[in-house]
Structure formats: C-alpha cells, structure tokens
N, C-alpha and C positions, 0 to 999 in steps of 0.2 A: 343983762348984756352978755353975748356970748365970749368965752375966754379962749376958745381954741378955733383953730380954722374949722375943723370939723363940725363944731358947734354952729360957727356961722353959716357953713353951708347947709346944715339941718334947717337953720332959721329960713334960708332962703328958699329951700325945698317946700317947707310947710307954707310959707306965703303963697308960693305959686299953686300949690295943691288946693289951698283954701279958697283962692279966687275961682279955680275951676270947679270944686265942689259946690260952692255957693251958686254958681250959674246953672250948674245941673239941677239943684234943688228947686231953683227958680223955674227952670224948664219944666220940672215935674209939676210943681204947683199950677202952673199954666195950663198943663195937660188935663189935670184933674178938674179943673174950672171948665175946660172946654166939654168935658163929658157931663158935668152937672148942669151946664147951660144949654145942653143940646136939646132942640125941641121937636125934631123928627126922629122917628125909628132908625133911619138909615144912617145918618150923621152920629147918632148916639152910639151905634153898633161899631161903627169905623173907628170913632174917638176913644170908645172903651178898649178896643182891640190894641190900638197903638198905647194908650195909657197903661194897660195891664203889662204889656211887654216892657215899658219903660220902668214901672214899678218893681217887676222881676228883676231886670237889670240892674237897678239902683239897689236893690236888696242884696243880689249877689255881689256886688262891688262894695258892700257895707256901707254905701252912702246913708241908707236908712235902715232901720231893723227890718229883718224879714217879717217878723209879726206886724210891723206898722204897715207893709206892703199888703199883707193879708187883710188888714182892718181897713184899709183905704178901698181895696177892690171890691169888697162885699157890697157896701152901699151904693158904690157906682154901678155895678151889676144889676142890683135891684131897681135902680133908676132906669137904666136901659131897658130893662124887661118890661117896666111898667108902661114905657112908651109904646113898646112893639105890640 
C-alpha cells in the first residue's frame, strides 16, 4: 500500500500505463498473426510492412526488447518471401 501521495500517484500512473501497454502488445500479436496467416503475396507484403513498422516502434518505445523485434521480423519476412 502506498504511504505517500506521490507513491499513490505513481500507482495510478503505472496502472494506466499497464493497460495501455497491454493493449499495444495485443495489437502487435494480432499484426504478427495477420502476416503469418497471409496466403497471397500482396497481402503478405502489405501486412509485413505494417508489422515491421509496428515492431520497430514498439522496440524504440521499449515495450518489447529490440532483439525480440528483430527475432520476430526475420521469420515473417521469410514467410512473405516464400509466398512471393
């Protein structure tokens, strides 16, 4: 339990950020699934472009680790290239 007003404020801020970050990570997972499930080259390329940008954005904001972004992008790019 928070003992000071500043600690109470920090708890409120963390709760708000946690909700936002959770929704952003969920959005990212959905984007990754869209690329993985793409069945034609055009939709795969478009989804890959959007997902790569999203991964980079999340990594720059430290919502995910930059290495994780690179790890996720590589197999998605291979999948899109295989379709093309």
